[in-house]
N, C-alpha and C positions, 0 to 999 in steps of 0.2 A: 504493500500499500505505498502512497505518496506520501514523503515528509514535507516540510515546511519550506525546504530550500532542494535543489537539485543540479546537477552536473550540466553545462550548457558552452557551448560554443559562442561566443559572444564578439560580435564584428563592433568594434568601440571606434574605429575610424580607417580608413582604407589601409589594408595590409597589416593590420593591428587587430587578430581574432584570439581572444582569450579564452582560456580552457578554466571556469571558474563554477563556484556555487553561486547560481542566483534563487530567487523566489519563484517555487513551483506554479505556475499559473492559476489565477484564477477565473473560475468558468461564468460566463454568461449564460443566460437562462436557455440559448439554442446550443449549448456545444457541451463536448464532453472532454476528458481528459486521455488522450492518447499515450501509452508507455511506446516509445520508440525502439524497435525490435532490429530493424534494420534501414539505411540511408544510404543512398545513393549518391555519390557527387559527379553532378551535372558539368558538361564544360563551360556552360554559363557560370558555373562557382568561381571560376578561375578569375576571370576578370573583375566579377561584382566582388571579391573579396580584395584581391590585389592591385586593381585599378580604376573602377569605375564607384565602387562603392553600393550600398543598398540605397534604399530612399530615403532614408533617416540612420541615425545613430543613437543607441545602439540596437543593433538585431541579430538574432540569431537567423544565419541563414540555413537553407536546405529545404529543398521543394522535392524532392522522390524520396519517399520514406511510407513504412507501413508497420501496422505495431498493436498492439492490444488496446482495446478502452477498458480504463481502471476507474473511472468514475462519470458519473451524468450528475448536471446541474440541476435536471428537471425529473421528477418522478416517472415522468411518461416516458421519460427515456433510458430508465434501470436497466430494464431489457437486453440494451445492448453491453453492459458491463459483461465484461470476458470475453467477447467476441473479437475475431480477428479482422481486423481491416485494412484497405487501401484507403489512401487519402488523395483526392483530387484538389490541388493545391489552389486551384482561381477560386476564388471567393465574391460572385458576382453581385452585384447593386440590384438587382430586381426591380428596377427601375425604369430603363433604358430602353430605347427601341430594340434593340437587338437581344436584351433580356424579356423583352415582352414576345419576343419570336423566339425563344427557348435558344438562342444561339448565344449561349453564356461566354462561351469563347470569344466574341468580338462586344465584349461588354464593355462600355466605355468609361466605366468608375469602377472599376474591380479592386478588391483588397487580394493579397498574393502571398502565401504561407511561403516565408524563406527570402522575401526580399523587400516585401510593403509593411509585414508583418511577422513576429516570429515563426521560424520553421521547425526544421526536423532535424538539426546537428545539437537535440537537447535530448535529456530523459524523458522527456514530458511534452507535449504540444497541446495547445485548446484546439479544438477543431469544430466548426459547427458540422451538428448533426447531418444535415444536407451534403454536406461535403463528401461523407461517409461510404464505401462500399465494401460489405460483408463478403470476406472471403470462402471459398467451401475449401473441404479440408485437403484438396488433390489441389490447392494452390499455394506453395511455399512462402512465406514471408519474405526471401529472396527477390522471387519472383513478382510477389506484391508490390516491392520496393520498386521496381523496374515499371510499372503501369504506366506513370508518367511518360518517359520517354517511348512505349512502346504505345501508348494510345495515340501521341504524336506521329509516329510512322503511320499507324492505321488510318487516320484524318488526313494525313497525306495523299495514300494511294486512295481514298473514298471520294478526293476531289477529282479523281480522272473517272473518264467512262470506259470501267473494265472490261463491258460488254466488249468492246473492240480492243482489247490487248492482249495480244498474243506473245508480243515478246518486248521487254524493257532492258532500260540500261539506270542502272543506279551509279550516281557520280559521286564519290566520297562513301567510304568506308568506318566509319566513326560509329558510335551508340546508333543514331539514328537511321543511319546507311543500313548497316546489317539486318536492325529489325526490320525496315522496307523489303530486305532482301527475304526474311522469312515469311513474313506476310505475301509478298506475291507468290513464294512458294506454295503456300499454304492455299493461297485463292486459283491455283491450278495455272496459271502464267508457264508458259511452253518453255520458253526460252528467255534465258535472263544474264544480263553481263553487269559485271561489279568492275568500276575504276577505282583504284585506291593506289597508294605508293610504295606500302609494304609485303615483305612475304606475310609478316604473322598476321596482317588483316586478310592475307588468301588463305591461310591455314584456317584462320576462324571462321571466315564465309563460307570455306567448303565442310567443315563440320556442322554446320546448320539449316543450308541450303546446296542446292544443286547450282550453280550459275559458271559462268565462264569467266575469268578474271583477267584483268589488264592493267597491269602495272604502269601506271602514266609515268613512271620517271624512266622507264624503258621503252616504252612504247606510247605513239601520238594515239592516243584513245577513239579518237575521229576515225583517224585511217583503219586500226586496229577494229573497229566494230564495222565500220562499215563494210570490211574484206569478210567478215564473220557474216554480214547480211547481203550478199552479192551487190553493194553499193546502196540498198535502199535505206536504210536505217531503221532504226525500232518504232514500235506503236506508241511508244509511253516513256519519257526520259524523268529522273526524280534526281534533282539537282540538292545535294545535300552539304555544300560545301560553302558557298555563300561570296567567292571573290569572281571578279571579272574575267578570268582565262576560264574555271570551269562553268562558267553562267554560259558563257560565248559557245564551249564547245559542247554543252549540254542540248542547245539548242542547234547544235550541228549534227548531232545524234539521231535526232526527229526523221522520221520519214515524212513524206508530203502528207499534209492533211494530219500530221501526229500531236501528241500531247506533251507540251512539259510543264511539270511541275515543282515550282519554286521553292525549297524546304529549307536550304542553308539561311542562316542567320548574316547579315551584310558585316562584312568586315570596314568598309569604310564606303563610298562611293560607287557606283557599280555605270559602268557605260558598255553601250552596245556599239562592235565593231558596225560598220555600215552594212556589211556584206552580211552580218547576222539577221541584223533587222529586214533586210531586204529579204533574206529567206521565211522570216516569220511572216512577211507581207504576200510574197510569189507562192510559196508552199503553203499557204493558209493553215498556219499551224495554231493549236487550240492553248495559250498560255494560261495557267493556275496560282494563284497564291495559295499558300496556308499557312494557319496559325494552331497553335494550341490543338487542344482536342475536343471532343463533345460531350458532353457529360450532362443528361436531361432526366436523371434517374427514370429512365426508361430503356426497356431491354435491348433495345436497338443501337444505343447511343458506343461512342467508342469503348468507353471501359467497361460496360457489361459485355461487350461482344468480345475485348481482351480477355475479360477474366474466365467467360466459357472456351476462350481458343487454349489459353494456357490449361484448361481443368480437362479440357479432351487432348492435350497434347500436341496440339498442330502449331503451337509456337513454343520456345523455349528460351525466355529473356535472361534467366538465371545463367544459361551458357555461353552469355558474353560478358560473364563476369571474370574478369583477368587479372583482379586483386584483391585481397581481402584483409579490411585491418579491423582491430578493436575498437570500441566505443572511444577510449581514451586516447585512440592513436591516431585522430582526422588528420594533424598536421604532417603524419609520414604520409597517407592518403593523398594530401596536396604536394607533398613535394614529388612523389612519384608523377603526379599528372604534367608535371610543371617540369619535369627531367626529358627532354625530347630523345636523349637516348634508349628510354623505358619504352617497350610497346604497352599500351594500356587502351581498354576497351571501356568497360564498367568498373571503376574502382568502389567497393562496397564497403562502408562500415558498418558495424553490429554488434549485438551481443553476442561472444564467440566461447 
């Protein structure tokens, strides 16, 4: 049972993440107290902690986490105590136009666990009941801690018209990219290409999906995939890097009338080369953007779909965990992710 204080990683200013005792959260009427058992370090946590900061200080980072409900503020939610749960980290305002249409991921005035309010790099988190998803016994807490990136990947795929996708390319083999590979395989896409930079990415991708891998440090991905497809290109491309070169190459990989989904967060301004823009126009490409994931408390939303897919063994998010650290060793996990000589895909902390 909780005490008056807990251990947490508190971002007190940019680059100053302190592991210390802080007060255990006091619950609002619509909240429960979740004991964190596992938390993933997202790639976005690195700049958030070391370069840009959170929206205010102090803040406890961490938005990819799962755990067990230990306390409920309202008697009507007591039945949740002891339940294993995943957590949708975006807290919508429920008032704006997107919220009225249940597209909560596009909320215009949202709160967010781990960046705008305290998140999962702590022993306990106060979570609105609305943001919980209960876990079946077949879904491990490690897999549940990866529901957020798994659902981001699924949401990206769902932007495209999959009925017309028989071949696809994923440009970028980070966490989201390889999760997209897993989803494409689960959805029956017959021919899948992956573009990455390391042998370890190729090995990891091969362990979770059947794809043809192109190391873009050794081969031009446009030439490589066009040779594989008889010059035509692929039906759909998922760009998961967010830099000019990968974005331009991704457009080049699409067949005439094909689809391109932009997934990667931009590192800076993006400029299309003239011939790339001409390709969009002349070959009538369909361009999609994607953001976050759908959580509507409906069985068809991204989160419930992902839980079922994990339960049924169709995807295995935890297979992408490359390093595990105990809860009190988060700094070691952050250091590993910053070391370019070390291969990481998903770094997980938790109760070990």
